[in-house]
C-alpha positions in Angstrom: 0.0 0.0 0.0 1.4 3.4 -1.0 2.0 5.6 2.0 0.5 9.1 1.7 -0.9 11.7 4.2 -4.3 10.0 4.3 -2.8 6.6 5.1 -0.6 8.2 7.9 -3.6 10.0 9.4 -5.6 6.8 9.3 -2.9 5.0 11.3 -2.9 7.9 13.8 -6.7 7.7 14.2 -6.5 3.9 14.8 -3.8 4.3 17.5 -5.9 6.9 19.2 -8.9 4.6 19.3 -6.8 1.9 20.9 -5.4 4.4 23.4 -9.0 5.2 24.5 -9.6 1.5 25.0 -6.5 1.2 27.2 -7.4 4.5 29.0 -4.1 6.2 28.0 -4.0 9.9 27.9 -0.7 10.0 26.0 1.6 7.5 24.3 5.3 8.2 24.1 7.2 6.6 21.1 11.0 6.6 21.2 12.8 6.1 17.9 15.1 3.3 19.3 14.9 -0.5 19.2 15.1 -2.8 22.3 18.9 -2.6 22.1 19.1 1.2 22.0 20.6 1.0 18.5 20.9 4.2 16.5 20.2 2.6 13.1 17.4 0.1 13.6 15.8 -2.7 11.6 12.5 -1.8 9.9 10.8 -4.2 12.3 11.4 -1.7 15.1 10.8 1.5 13.2 7.6 2.3 15.0 8.1 6.1 15.1 8.7 6.1 11.3 5.6 3.9 10.8 3.3 6.3 12.7 4.9 9.7 11.9 6.9 9.2 8.7 10.0 10.5 10.4 13.0 8.3 9.6 15.8 10.1 11.5 17.9 8.3 14.1 16.9 10.4 17.0 13.4 11.3 17.9 10.6 11.0 20.4 6.9 11.1 19.4 4.0 11.9 21.7 0.4 11.1 20.7 -2.7 12.4 22.6 -6.3 12.5 21.5 -5.8 16.0 20.0 -2.1 16.3 19.2 0.8 14.5 17.7 4.3 15.9 18.4 7.8 15.0 17.5 10.9 16.0 19.4 14.2 15.8 17.6 17.6 17.6 17.5 19.1 20.2 15.1 20.4 17.5 12.7 16.8 16.6 11.7 14.7 19.8 11.8 14.4 20.2 8.1 14.1 16.5 7.4 11.3 16.1 10.0 9.3 18.9 8.4 9.7 17.3 5.0 8.8 13.7 6.1 5.9 14.3 8.6 2.3 15.1 7.6 0.6 18.2 8.8 -1.0 16.2 11.6 2.4 16.3 13.4 4.0 19.3 15.1 7.8 19.5 15.2 9.3 20.3 18.6 12.9 21.6 18.2 15.0 20.2 21.0 17.3 22.6 22.8 16.0 25.6 20.9 14.7 28.6 22.8 11.6 27.9 24.8 10.9 24.4 23.5 9.8 22.3 26.5 11.2 18.8 27.1 8.9 15.9 26.5 8.2 15.3 30.1 7.7 19.1 30.8 5.2 19.2 27.9 3.4 16.2 29.3 3.2 17.8 32.8 1.7 20.9 31.3 -0.8 19.3 29.0 -1.9 16.0 30.7 -4.4 16.1 33.5 -3.4 14.9 37.0 -4.3 11.2 37.8 -4.1 10.4 34.1 -1.9 7.6 32.7 0.9 8.1 30.1 2.5 5.1 28.5 5.8 4.7 26.8 7.0 1.8 24.6 9.2 -0.3 26.8 12.2 0.1 24.5 12.9 3.4 26.3 16.1 3.2 28.3 16.0 2.4 32.0 17.8 5.7 32.8 15.3 7.8 30.8 12.3 5.9 32.1 13.3 6.5 35.7 13.8 10.2 34.9 10.4 10.6 33.2 8.6 8.6 35.9 10.1 10.6 38.8 9.2 13.9 37.2 5.7 12.9 36.0 4.6 11.2 39.1 5.7 14.3 41.1 2.9 15.9 39.0 0.4 13.2 39.9 0.6 11.6 36.4 1.0 7.8 36.2 3.8 6.8 33.9 4.1 3.1 32.7 6.2 1.1 30.2 4.2 -1.3 28.0 5.2 -4.0 25.6 1.8 -4.7 24.0 1.3 -1.3 22.4 -1.2 0.3 20.0 1.5 1.0 17.3 2.2 -2.8 16.9 -1.5 -3.6 16.9 -2.2 -1.1 14.1 0.9 -2.2 12.1 -0.3 -5.8 12.3 0.7 -8.2 9.4 2.3 -5.4 7.4 5.1 -5.2 10.0 8.5 -6.3 8.5 10.0 -9.5 9.9 13.0 -9.5 12.2 16.3 -9.6 10.2 18.3 -12.9 10.3 21.7 -12.5 8.7 24.4 -15.1 9.2 27.0 -14.8 12.0 30.7 -15.0 11.2 33.9 -14.8 13.3 35.8 -11.6 13.4 39.4 -13.0 13.3 42.3 -12.2 15.6 44.1 -10.5 12.8 41.5 -7.8 13.0 40.3 -7.9 16.7 43.8 -8.2 18.3 42.4 -10.0 21.3 40.6 -13.3 21.6 37.0 -13.7 22.9 38.3 -16.0 25.7 40.6 -13.2 26.9 37.8 -10.6 26.8 35.4 -12.8 28.7 38.0 -13.6 31.3 38.6 -9.9 31.9 34.9 -9.2 32.1 34.6 -11.8 34.8 37.5 -10.2 36.7 35.7 -6.9 36.5 32.5 -8.4 37.8 34.4 -9.7 40.8 35.8 -6.2 41.3 39.4 -7.4 40.9 40.2 -5.0 38.1 41.3 -1.6 39.4 45.0 -2.1 38.6 44.4 -3.8 35.2 41.5 -1.6 34.0 41.9 1.7 35.9 39.4 3.5 33.6 36.5 1.2 34.8 34.7 2.6 37.8 32.8 -0.5 39.1 33.3 -0.4 42.9 30.8 -3.1 43.8 31.1 -6.8 42.6 28.3 -8.6 40.8 27.9 -12.3 40.3 26.1 -11.9 36.9 25.6 -9.4 34.1 22.9 -9.0 31.4 23.9 -7.3 28.1 21.6 -6.0 25.5 23.8 -3.5 23.6 24.5 -5.2 20.2 28.0 -3.8 19.6 29.1 -4.7 23.1 28.0 -8.3 22.4 29.7 -8.4 19.0 32.9 -6.9 20.4 33.0 -9.3 23.4 32.5 -12.4 21.4 34.4 -11.4 18.2 31.4 -12.1 16.1 29.8 -10.0 13.4 26.7 -10.1 11.1 24.5 -7.5 9.3 21.1 -7.4 11.0 21.2 -3.6 11.3 21.6 -1.2 8.3 25.3 -0.7 7.6 26.2 -2.0 11.0 27.9 -5.4 11.4 26.0 -6.5 14.5 23.2 -9.0 15.2 20.0 -9.1 17.2 20.9 -10.8 20.5 21.2 -10.6 24.3 24.0 -12.0 26.4 24.1 -13.2 30.0 27.3 -13.9 31.8 28.3 -15.1 35.3 31.4 -16.9 36.6 29.9 -20.2 35.5 27.7 -19.4 32.5 27.8 -17.5 29.3 24.5 -17.5 27.3 23.9 -16.0 23.9 20.2 -15.4 23.1 19.9 -15.5 19.3 17.9 -16.7 16.4 19.3 -20.1 15.7 19.0 -19.5 11.9 22.1 -17.3 12.3 24.3 -20.3 13.1 22.5 -23.1 11.2 24.8 -25.1 9.0 28.0 -23.5 10.3 29.8 -26.2 12.2 33.0 -24.1 12.5 31.0 -21.3 14.2 29.3 -23.8 16.6 32.7 -25.2 17.5 34.0 -21.7 18.1 31.1 -20.9 20.4 31.8 -24.1 22.3 35.5 -23.3 22.6 34.8 -19.9 24.2 32.3 -21.4 26.6 29.1 -19.9 25.2 25.8 -21.7 25.0 22.8 -20.7 22.8 19.2 -20.0 23.7 16.4 -18.6 21.5 16.2 -14.9 21.1 12.4 -15.1 21.3 12.6 -16.6 24.8 15.1 -14.1 26.3 12.9 -12.6 28.9 11.2 -15.8 30.0 14.6 -17.3 30.6 15.9 -14.1 32.3 12.9 -14.3 34.7 14.0 -17.8 35.7 17.6 -16.8 36.1 17.0 -14.1 38.6 16.4 -16.7 41.3 20.0 -18.1 40.9 22.0 -15.0 41.5 22.4 -12.3 44.2 23.6 -9.3 42.2 23.2 -8.6 38.5 24.9 -5.7 36.5 22.7 -4.2 33.9 23.6 -1.2 31.8 21.5 1.8 32.8 20.8 2.5 29.1 19.3 -0.9 28.4 15.6 -1.0 27.7 13.0 -0.7 30.4 11.7 -4.1 29.2 14.7 -5.7 30.9 13.9 -4.0 34.2 10.3 -5.1 33.9 11.4 -8.7 33.4 13.7 -8.6 36.4 10.9 -7.2 38.6 8.6 -10.0 37.3 11.3 -12.6 38.1 11.5 -11.3 41.6 7.8 -11.7 42.1 7.7 -15.1 40.6 10.7 -16.5 42.5 9.9 -14.7 45.7 13.5 -13.5 45.8 14.8 -10.0 45.5 17.9 -9.8 43.4 20.1 -6.7 43.7 20.4 -5.0 40.3 23.2 -2.6 39.6 22.1 -0.2 36.9 25.4 1.3 35.9 27.4 2.0 32.7 28.6 -1.3 31.2 32.3 -1.8 31.7 32.5 -3.2 28.2 31.7 0.2 26.7 35.0 1.8 27.7 37.0 -1.3 27.1 35.6 -1.4 23.5 36.3 2.3 23.0 40.0 2.0 23.8 41.4 0.2 20.8 44.4 -2.1 21.0 47.4 -1.8 18.7 46.1 -4.3 16.1 42.8 -2.4 15.9 44.6 1.0 15.6 46.8 -0.2 12.8 43.7 -1.5 11.1 42.1 1.9 11.4 45.1 3.5 9.8 45.2 1.0 7.0 41.5 1.1 6.1 41.5 4.9 6.1 44.3 4.8 3.4 42.2 2.5 1.2 39.1 4.7 1.9 41.0 7.8 0.9 42.0 6.1 -2.4 38.3 5.5 -3.1 37.4 9.1 -2.3 40.2 10.6 -4.3 39.2 8.5 -7.3 35.6 9.6 -6.8 36.2 13.3 -6.5 38.5 13.2 -9.6 35.8 11.3 -11.5 33.1 13.7 -10.4 35.1 16.8 -11.3 36.0 15.4 -14.7 32.4 14.5 -15.5 31.3 18.0 -14.7 34.1 19.5 -16.8 33.0 17.3 -19.7 29.5 18.7 -19.5 27.6 15.8 -17.8 24.3 17.4 -16.7 22.8 14.1 -15.4 24.7 13.8 -12.2 22.6 14.1 -9.1 22.7 13.4 -5.3 21.6 9.8 -5.7 23.3 8.4 -8.8 26.8 9.7 -7.8 26.5 7.6 -4.6 26.4 4.5 -6.8 29.7 5.5 -8.3 31.3 6.1 -4.9 30.1 2.7 -3.7 31.8 1.2 -6.7 35.1 2.8 -5.8 34.8 1.6 -2.2 33.6 -1.9 -2.9 36.9 -2.8 -4.7 39.0 -1.9 -1.8 40.6 -4.7 0.3 38.5 -5.9 3.3 35.4 -3.9 2.2 32.2 -5.1 3.9 29.5 -2.5 3.5 28.8 1.2 4.0 29.0 2.4 7.6 25.9 4.6 7.2 23.6 5.8 4.4 25.6 8.3 2.4 24.7 12.0 3.0 25.0 13.4 -0.5 23.6 16.9 -0.8 23.6 20.0 -3.1 23.1 23.6 -2.1 20.1 24.1 0.3 19.7 20.3 0.9 23.0 20.4 2.8 21.4 22.7 5.3 20.0 19.6 6.9 23.0 17.9 8.6 21.7 14.4 8.2 19.9 14.9 4.9 19.0 11.7 2.9 18.3 12.2 -0.8 15.0 10.9 -2.1 13.6 10.9 -5.6 11.5 13.9 -4.6 14.3 15.9 -3.1 17.1 14.8 -5.4 19.1 17.7 -6.9 21.5 17.8 -9.8 25.2 18.5 -9.0 26.4 21.5 -10.9 29.1 24.2 -10.9 26.9 26.8 -9.1 26.3 25.2 -5.7 28.2 23.7 -2.8 28.2 19.9 -2.6 28.5 18.2 0.8 29.4 14.5 0.9 29.4 12.7 4.3 30.1 9.0 3.8 31.9 6.0 5.3 32.5 2.3 5.0 32.8 -0.8 7.1 36.0 -2.7 6.5 37.0 -5.8 8.4 39.9 -3.9 9.8 38.1 -0.7 10.7 35.3 1.8 10.1 35.5 5.1 8.3 33.5 8.4 8.4 34.6 11.4 6.3 32.9 14.6 5.2 34.1 17.0 2.5 32.4 20.1 1.2 33.4 21.2 -2.3 32.5 23.6 -5.1 33.0 22.8 -8.7 32.7 26.4 -9.9 33.3 29.7 -8.2 32.2 29.8 -4.5 30.9 33.1 -3.1 32.8 35.1 -0.6 30.1 34.2 2.0 30.6 30.5 1.3 34.4 30.8 1.5 34.3 32.7 4.8 31.9 30.3 6.5 34.0 27.3 5.1 37.2 28.8 6.5 35.7 29.4 9.9 34.6 25.8 10.0 38.1 24.7 8.9 39.7 26.8 11.7 37.6 25.0 14.3 38.5 21.7 12.7 42.2 22.6 12.9 41.9 23.8 16.5 40.5 20.4 17.6 43.1 18.5 15.5 46.1 20.3 17.0 45.0 20.7 20.7 47.0 19.2 23.5 45.1 18.5 26.8 45.8 16.9 30.2 44.7 13.4 31.2 41.2 13.5 32.5 39.9 16.0 29.9 36.6 15.2 28.3 35.1 16.2 25.0 32.8 18.7 26.5 35.8 20.9 27.5 37.2 20.7 24.0 34.0 21.6 22.2 34.5 25.4 22.4 37.7 25.1 20.4 35.7 24.1 17.3 33.1 26.8 17.7 35.0 29.9 18.7 35.9 31.0 15.2 32.2 30.7 14.2 31.1 32.5 17.3 33.3 35.4 16.4 31.1 35.9 13.4 27.8 35.2 15.2 27.6 31.7 13.7 27.2 28.2 15.2 25.9 24.7 14.5 23.3 22.5 16.3 25.1 19.1 16.5 28.0 17.7 18.4 31.6 18.2 17.2 32.7 14.6 17.4 31.7 11.0 18.1 33.5 7.8 18.8 34.0 5.3 16.0 33.8 1.6 16.4 36.3 -1.0 15.0 34.2 -2.7 12.3 31.2 -1.8 14.5 29.0 1.2 15.1 30.1 4.2 13.2 28.8 6.2 16.2 30.3 4.7 19.3 30.2 5.8 22.9 30.7 6.6 25.6 33.1 9.5 24.5 32.3 12.4 22.3 33.1 16.0 21.7 30.1 18.2 22.4 27.3 18.8 24.9 27.2 15.3 26.3 30.9 14.5 26.1 31.5 14.0 29.8 33.7 10.8 29.4 37.5 11.5 29.6 39.5 10.9 26.5 42.1 8.1 26.7 44.9 7.0 24.3 43.5 4.4 21.8 40.1 6.0 21.5 39.0 7.0 17.9 36.9 10.1 17.5 35.7 12.4 14.7 36.4 16.1 14.3 33.4 17.5 12.4 32.4 21.1 13.0 30.0 22.6 10.5 27.7 25.5 9.5 24.3 25.4 7.9 22.1 28.2 6.4 18.6 27.0 5.8 17.6 27.6 2.2 21.2 28.2 1.1 23.9 25.7 1.9 25.6 23.5 4.5 29.3 23.0 5.3 31.0 20.3 7.3 34.6 19.1 7.4 35.2 15.7 9.1 38.2 13.6 9.9 38.7 10.6 12.2 41.3 11.1 14.9 43.2 8.7 17.2 43.8 9.9 20.8 47.5 9.4 21.7 50.0 10.4 24.3 51.6 13.8 23.5 55.3 14.1 23.3 55.9 17.5 24.9 58.7 19.2 26.8 56.7 19.9 30.0 54.2 17.9 32.0 52.6 19.9 34.8 52.7 18.1 38.1 54.2 15.1 36.3 50.8 14.4 34.6 50.2 12.9 31.2 49.1 15.0 28.2 47.3 13.8 25.2 46.8 14.9 21.6 45.2 13.7 18.3 46.5 11.9 15.3 44.4 12.4 12.1 44.0 9.3 10.1 41.6 10.5 7.4 43.7 11.3 4.3 41.4 13.2 1.8 42.4 16.6 0.6 40.4 19.7 1.7 39.4 21.8 -1.3 41.8 24.7 -1.5 39.5 27.0 -3.5 37.2 27.2 -0.5 39.9 29.0 1.7 39.6 32.6 2.6 43.3 33.1 3.0 43.2 36.4 4.8 41.3 34.8 7.7 43.8 32.0 8.2 46.8 32.3 10.5 50.3 31.1 9.7 49.8 28.2 12.1 46.6 27.2 10.2 48.3 27.5 6.8 51.2 25.3 8.0 48.7 22.7 9.3 46.9 22.7 5.9 50.2 22.2 4.0 51.4 19.5 6.4 48.1 17.7 6.2 48.1 17.8 2.4 51.7 16.7 2.3 50.7 13.6 4.4 47.8 12.9 2.1 50.1 13.0 -0.9 52.9 10.9 0.6 50.6 8.2 2.0 47.8 8.0 -0.6 49.8 9.1 -3.7 51.5 5.7 -4.1 48.1 4.0 -4.5 47.0 6.2 -7.4 48.1 6.5 -10.9 47.7 8.5 -14.1 45.4 11.5 -14.1 44.1 10.6 -10.7 47.6 10.9 -9.3 48.1 14.2 -11.1 44.8 15.5 -9.6 45.9 14.4 -6.1 49.3 16.1 -6.6 47.6 19.4 -7.6 45.1 19.1 -4.7 47.8 18.8 -2.1 50.3 21.4 -3.3 51.2 24.0 -0.6 49.2 27.2 -0.5 
């Protein structure tokens, strides 16, 4: 059935009817899946089903009279384009926009019931519940919900891609070693070996729902999620047991994989029976560690288990110790990151040369969508290529003003010599994950475009070249990327950088550079540097490299402390015609020349002919 405004409004009407039957004054719909994934299978895309919004971060609220969607600055323009007129956009962190829970407290009558889908995180659910119940509003998490009932038989099935082993040549550490270390952590015998992990209380078991944590721990990969080599699963571990909850179809017919799982001491149980088995397990352990950002469905199951077993298990809702261990890459992983970024740069250099030549030769049929096919061709022939790491953001002119714009047949623009072109793309390689953004002009950029571009570049350089003491988090560094824009009264509404997984999630926590970046940066972490600027109706600019955090070699170390810095590993030239030279300092010009020299010296040997000539010209000193 074709989806149009009438279809969407009919769905909304049916959901409201079911809400009345269940006596719900409001229904809250998070955009996540039960594993808190950013990019989710269509089976869990409930917010998209009911509102049309396909962005990776959003929260919908439906009442009998209103339908509202909260999202951040990356998706304002996209949300307005995708939603019907029945929905109202609520711009997060802009002026007087109330938070979801604040709006509910102001618009829902006391003694009413508000329900949220139980995919909401335990942390958020507790925060909402505390606030709303202080306003005499009952707040509950439900599994059987009106969205699924309306969706019915049209709902897509769960994905079931095949599992495969992520070899030691890429992971750098065996699953046996990782599991043994995790068990040490659970016993609280880890402070010397893992000083970055702050788990002061022991636990005799742990339940994990985060998909990239499970994939990393077990050195397994698949492709259940879009452009993300993970698989739908849960994992339980104690000193005696290790249980992987999974669809058995993922391992059917693979005797080597079954043997591998046996060798690392992991048994299998059906994914569909996860919570019923978890309810039984609660009676066998005293203390269970559960990540506070797991879904509320897990907390509900643990509570049900306590009631059934007549036994109160102590649950520690804390940050998973796996998260930081995964974020700090070992030397094999870091070398893989460097190598895959060289190959990725070769693909992008070939692409930009091809695109420039096509335009010079008068090709007027190039657009945001069809050039992505060509880019995929260049990437797919690179060694260890697996998939894209996210859906390519390919945008011309005003479309680039939406930071996470996705071209559609309706919005698709032609690429020409009159507008800026922003390309944010990346790939999954078996030895690492890439994410790179370049903004280019194939004609003559305006002075306004050049000034804005240069101020973004200055912020990019400031992050790249900063040196900071041990214990510094990304929140403290964020101002460096924005200060040159601020001087001109400009800014951007997204974070400056995110962690990057090793053949895992392209957006990896817990570290970041930006408003929520409160995790200290450690050597071995990988993180992006991507300031930008966006003018609605005109253009968008972003420059993005991946960096490795490393120890700084400097003359002084105050109070004998350690200092850290960044190593850029993205090796794609930054278009020189976009520079407003009179804004740049000598330090910044030197950085540009050194960066381009590195691009030429490392990537040049892997190019030939006219592509090599293009790269040489693109990296000559300014």
